[in-house]
C-alpha positions as CSV (number, residue, x, y, z in Angstrom):
1,X,115.6,146.6,54.9
2,X,113.0,148.7,51.9
3,X,114.4,145.5,49.3
4,X,112.1,146.7,45.9
5,X,113.7,149.5,43.4
6,X,111.0,151.3,43.2
7,X,111.1,152.1,46.6
8,X,114.3,152.7,47.5
9,X,116.3,156.4,47.3
10,X,119.7,156.5,44.5
11,X,122.1,155.8,48.1
12,X,120.1,153.9,50.0
13,X,120.2,151.2,46.2
14,X,123.9,151.2,46.6
15,X,123.5,149.6,50.1
16,X,120.6,147.6,49.0
17,X,122.8,146.0,46.5
18,X,125.9,145.6,48.7
19,X,123.7,143.7,50.9
20,X,121.5,141.4,48.7
21,X,125.3,140.7,47.5
22,X,124.2,141.4,43.2
23,X,121.6,139.5,44.1
24,X,117.9,140.6,41.8
25,X,114.4,138.8,41.8
26,X,111.7,139.5,39.1
27,X,108.5,138.7,39.6
28,X,106.7,137.2,36.4
29,X,103.1,136.2,36.3
30,X,100.5,136.9,33.5
31,X,96.3,138.0,33.1
32,X,94.2,136.1,32.6
33,X,91.0,134.0,33.3
34,X,90.9,131.9,37.4
35,X,87.9,130.3,36.9
36,X,84.9,132.1,38.7
37,X,86.5,132.7,42.4
38,X,90.0,134.6,41.7
39,X,91.4,137.0,39.7
40,X,92.5,137.8,37.2
41,X,96.4,138.8,38.5
42,X,96.1,135.7,40.4
43,X,99.3,134.9,39.3
44,X,101.5,137.8,39.1
45,X,99.9,139.0,42.3
46,X,101.1,135.9,44.3
47,X,104.3,135.5,42.9
48,X,104.6,139.6,43.8
49,X,104.1,139.0,47.1
50,X,106.1,135.9,48.0
51,X,108.9,137.1,46.0
52,X,108.5,140.4,48.8
53,X,107.9,137.8,51.3
54,X,111.3,136.3,50.8
55,X,113.0,139.7,49.8
56,X,112.7,141.0,53.9
57,X,113.8,136.8,55.1
58,X,116.4,137.4,52.4
59,X,117.8,140.0,51.5
60,X,117.5,140.3,47.9
61,X,116.8,143.4,44.9
62,X,112.9,143.0,44.3
63,X,112.3,144.1,40.2
64,X,108.9,145.7,39.4
65,X,106.0,143.0,38.1
66,X,106.7,141.6,35.1
67,X,102.8,141.0,35.4
68,X,102.0,139.9,31.3
69,X,103.3,136.4,30.0
70,X,102.0,133.8,27.5
71,X,98.0,132.4,27.3
72,X,98.1,130.0,24.2
73,X,94.3,130.5,24.1
74,X,94.7,133.9,22.1
75,X,91.5,133.4,20.0
76,X,89.0,136.1,19.8
77,X,86.8,134.5,22.5
78,X,89.1,134.6,25.3
79,X,87.6,135.4,28.4
80,X,87.1,138.8,29.1
81,X,90.0,140.5,31.0
82,X,92.6,138.2,29.4
83,X,95.7,140.2,28.0
84,X,98.1,138.4,25.8
85,X,101.6,139.5,24.5
86,X,102.6,138.0,21.8
87,X,106.4,135.3,23.0
88,X,108.6,137.4,20.9
89,X,107.8,140.6,22.7
90,X,107.9,139.4,26.0
91,X,111.6,137.6,25.3
92,X,113.0,140.7,24.4
93,X,111.4,143.1,26.8
94,X,112.6,140.4,29.1
95,X,116.3,141.0,27.8
96,X,116.7,144.2,28.3
97,X,115.4,144.7,31.0
98,X,118.2,142.0,32.2
99,X,120.4,144.2,30.8
100,X,119.5,147.6,32.6
101,X,119.4,145.5,36.0
102,X,123.3,144.5,34.9
103,X,124.1,147.8,34.1
104,X,122.9,148.6,37.7
105,X,125.3,146.1,39.4
106,X,123.1,143.4,39.4
107,X,125.3,140.5,38.2
108,X,122.6,137.5,39.4
109,X,119.2,137.6,38.3
110,X,116.5,135.3,39.2
111,X,112.4,135.3,37.9
112,X,110.3,134.1,39.9
113,X,107.6,133.0,37.7
114,X,104.1,132.3,39.1
115,X,102.7,131.4,36.2
116,X,102.2,127.9,34.0
117,X,102.7,129.0,30.6
118,X,105.6,131.1,30.9
119,X,107.4,127.6,31.8
120,X,108.6,126.9,28.2
121,X,109.4,130.5,26.8
122,X,111.5,130.4,30.0
123,X,113.4,127.8,29.5
124,X,114.1,129.2,25.8
125,X,115.1,132.0,27.0
126,X,117.8,131.1,29.5
127,X,119.6,129.8,26.6
128,X,119.4,132.3,24.0
129,X,120.5,134.5,27.2
130,X,124.3,131.5,26.7
131,X,123.9,132.4,23.5
132,X,125.5,135.6,23.8
133,X,128.8,136.6,26.2
134,X,127.3,138.7,29.2
135,X,129.0,139.3,32.4
136,X,126.3,138.4,34.3
137,X,123.7,135.1,34.8
138,X,120.4,134.5,34.8
139,X,117.9,131.8,36.3
140,X,114.0,131.4,36.7
141,X,112.7,129.3,39.6
142,X,108.9,128.6,39.3
143,X,105.7,129.2,41.6
144,X,105.3,124.9,43.1
145,X,101.4,123.8,43.6
146,X,101.2,121.1,45.7
147,X,100.2,123.4,49.3
148,X,98.9,121.1,50.9
149,X,100.4,118.1,50.9
150,X,104.1,120.9,52.1
151,X,101.7,122.4,54.5
152,X,100.4,118.4,55.8
153,X,104.6,117.6,56.3
154,X,105.4,120.6,58.3
155,X,102.6,120.1,60.2
156,X,103.6,116.7,61.0
157,X,107.8,118.1,61.6
158,X,106.7,121.3,63.6
159,X,102.9,121.3,64.9
160,X,100.5,123.7,64.9
161,X,102.7,125.9,66.7
162,X,104.8,127.0,63.8
163,X,103.0,128.8,62.2
164,X,101.4,131.5,63.6
165,X,97.2,131.1,63.6
166,X,95.7,128.2,62.3
167,X,93.6,126.4,64.4
168,X,92.2,122.7,65.1
169,X,90.0,122.4,62.3
170,X,92.6,124.2,59.9
171,X,94.9,121.7,61.1
172,X,92.1,118.6,60.6
173,X,91.1,120.0,57.3
174,X,95.2,119.9,55.3
175,X,96.1,116.8,57.1
176,X,93.2,115.1,55.5
177,X,93.7,117.4,52.6
178,X,96.9,116.3,52.0
179,X,96.1,112.6,52.1
180,X,93.8,113.1,49.5
181,X,95.7,113.9,46.5
182,X,93.7,115.8,44.7
183,X,93.9,118.2,41.4
184,X,95.7,121.2,42.4
185,X,96.3,122.7,39.3
186,X,94.6,126.2,38.2
187,X,91.9,127.6,40.6
188,X,93.5,124.6,43.2
189,X,93.9,124.9,47.0
190,X,98.0,126.6,46.6
191,X,96.6,129.4,43.7
192,X,93.9,129.8,46.1
193,X,95.3,129.2,49.9
194,X,98.4,132.0,48.3
195,X,95.5,134.5,47.2
196,X,93.3,134.2,50.6
197,X,96.7,134.7,52.5
198,X,97.7,138.3,50.8
199,X,94.3,139.2,48.9
200,X,91.0,137.8,50.4
201,X,89.6,140.5,49.4
202,X,89.6,139.2,46.3
203,X,88.4,135.3,46.7
204,X,84.6,134.1,45.7
205,X,84.2,131.2,47.9
206,X,80.6,131.4,47.2
207,X,81.1,130.3,43.8
208,X,83.3,127.0,44.2
209,X,80.6,124.4,42.2
210,X,79.3,127.0,39.7
211,X,82.1,125.0,36.8
212,X,83.7,122.1,36.4
213,X,87.7,121.9,37.2
214,X,87.7,118.4,35.3
215,X,89.1,118.0,32.0
216,X,86.8,117.1,29.3
217,X,90.0,114.5,28.3
218,X,89.3,115.3,24.3
219,X,92.4,115.0,23.5
220,X,94.0,111.9,25.0
221,X,95.1,110.2,21.6
222,X,97.1,112.5,20.2
223,X,99.2,112.7,24.2
224,X,98.6,108.6,24.0
225,X,100.3,109.0,19.9
226,X,103.4,111.1,21.5
227,X,101.9,114.1,19.2
228,X,102.4,117.5,21.4
229,X,99.3,119.9,20.2
230,X,98.7,124.0,21.4
231,X,98.7,124.2,25.2
232,X,99.3,119.9,25.1
233,X,95.1,121.0,24.6
234,X,94.5,122.6,27.9
235,X,92.2,125.1,26.4
236,X,90.0,122.0,24.4
237,X,89.9,120.2,28.3
238,X,89.2,122.5,30.8
239,X,87.2,125.7,28.7
240,X,86.0,127.0,31.7
241,X,89.7,128.1,32.9
242,X,89.5,126.1,36.1
243,X,91.9,123.0,36.6
244,X,91.9,121.3,40.0
245,X,89.3,119.8,41.9
246,X,87.7,122.8,44.1
247,X,89.4,124.5,47.6
248,X,87.0,123.6,49.4
249,X,87.4,124.6,53.1
250,X,90.5,126.8,51.9
251,X,90.5,130.3,54.1
252,X,92.9,133.3,55.1
253,X,94.8,131.4,58.1
254,X,95.4,128.5,55.8
255,X,96.2,131.3,53.3
256,X,98.8,133.0,55.4
257,X,100.5,129.1,56.7
258,X,100.9,128.9,52.6
259,X,102.3,132.4,52.3
260,X,104.7,131.7,54.6
261,X,106.2,128.2,53.3
262,X,106.5,129.0,49.9
263,X,108.2,132.3,50.7
264,X,110.5,130.3,53.1
265,X,111.7,127.8,50.1
266,X,111.9,131.4,48.0
267,X,114.6,132.8,50.3
268,X,116.2,129.5,50.5
269,X,116.9,129.5,47.0
270,X,117.9,133.2,47.1
271,X,120.5,132.8,49.6
272,X,121.8,129.3,47.6
273,X,121.8,132.4,44.2
274,X,123.8,134.8,46.6
275,X,126.1,132.5,48.1
276,X,127.5,130.7,44.8
277,X,131.0,131.6,43.4
278,X,130.5,129.3,40.5
279,X,127.4,130.6,37.9
280,X,129.2,133.7,36.5
281,X,133.1,132.2,37.1
282,X,131.4,129.5,34.6
283,X,130.1,131.7,32.6
284,X,133.3,133.6,32.4
285,X,135.4,130.6,31.5
286,X,133.1,129.5,28.2
287,X,133.8,132.4,27.1
288,X,137.2,132.7,27.6
289,X,138.1,129.1,25.5
290,X,136.3,130.4,22.5
């Protein structure tokens, strides 16, 4: 069935709300440079695509994308195309959106976050939402960046036939990469796979190797002393906005398999949220004790 909020009529909306058991999910990302081979919208593009895939596995209402997120490197020299918003504004907007989602009958709200820079403020946001009595709950699920290991485990457990079109060469590469402990961060195998599977025209593998995803290791003294600095020094150590080993060998087939694995993970989280009978009760009881 159609699960996207914007694509339903008012009559269909009520049916979707019932089928979703009052559960709604918000894809979240940001707009920032992703090395040279991935698009600016990588985080929200992958979050949005995976959310919709998961909603077809486990029915949930998909709210319109929360496109913008926190980027610590808000400086005049930020890369072209970056879009930065104050965290205070993002929190205020997200809170008001949750109020509107609740007003429309969804009392279980899940955020699916595709941007690492959002993790800290989303944790604070969940605490903030608990500081006032509400008749709904909000939870967060962060995208996982370990796809080659997860694909390798699935291939070993279920075989290549579990995926629609992986080749023997794809399987060999996945199993090999899964054992190599490669760094899979910003612009690594996971993000490249997701974008390859969903938007292959946006991936430019010919640009791999032109910049380095290795850390410059300039802020280690602060970490060693237990001192937290802005963004843990990420912008200083990774000036080319790439924090990973090159995802050599990644392709569309691997991308589609990666999307399947992550969508299944998210669909399970959605099912747990839909079936849960405790969060709303605990939330109500907390305020009844006041």
